[in-house]
N, C-alpha and C positions, 0 to 999 in steps of 0.2 A: 473467389478463381481469380489467379494468376493476371499480373497487370501481361506479361504474356501473352496468355492465352486470350485475353481483351483483342487486345492488338489483330491474332490469327483471327479471330473471331470477324472481327472486324475487316480483315483481307480477304477470309473467305468469304464474306457475303456479298462482296464485290463483284464476285465473277461473273465475265461476261455471259449476258443473259441472250436465250436462244428467243426472243420475244414473235411470237407466229402473229401478231400485229402491231402497228405505228404504235407510241407512247401518249398520242393523243386519243385514240381507241379503244382504252381500257375501259372495261366494265365498274362499273359505283362496286359491285360487288367483288372485281379483283383490286380495285382500291381498296375497300375496306377490311378485307383479306392479306392485304401488303401493308395495311397499317397495324394489323393485329402481330401478323410475322414480324415485322418493325419493333414495336414495341416490348414484345416479348423476347426474341433473339437480341436483338442489339442492346436498346436500351435497359431491359429490363436483367439480362444473363451476366452484360459484358461491360459496357462501356457509357458513360454519357452518352446518349446519340444525336449527333446534328438533325436543326431541324428541315423538316422534309426538304421545304423550297432553297436552301441555302447552297446547294449544287447546282448545274448546269447537268442534263439530261448525258452526256456525255463523260462529265465526273463521278456522277454515281456508278456509272456502267464501271470504270475503273473500281473504284471504292470498292465495289460490290463484286468483283471480280477477286480481287486481293484479302477482303475477307473469306470469302471460300475459302482458299489458299489458306489463310493462318489457322481457320476453321479443322482444317485437314490436318493438317500441322502436330496444331494443340489435341487430335485422335477425336474431336467431335465429328458428329453428322453434318453432312453440309445439305445447305437447302438443295432443293429438288428444284428441275428448269423453271414448274410451275411457283416455286415457290419465290424464286427468284426474279420473272415475270409482272407475280404480282407485288414482289414488294419497288421493284424499278415503276408501276406503276402507279404506288403510292407518293413514291419520293420523286415522282416527275410528273403529275397531274397538274394541267393548267401551265404545261411548258411546251 
């Protein structure tokens, strides 16, 4: 995968999430699913992904929105709203 594709994926992954519950209300199942998605899509396919606790929840939302846009630009299927919510739950757990 090209560097451009990695950047695009990262931006697309940052899409604004439509979380139906607050970040602190995420279930353990959502957090585990989010970790799996993050590990496979971000760290596995595209780039070295930052540690989950590295950014604040608002910052992660921006990053995920950006990654979604990059994924679409690269011709990749963006994450669903549910997947995005799960990834955000993982990235912001305990915050």
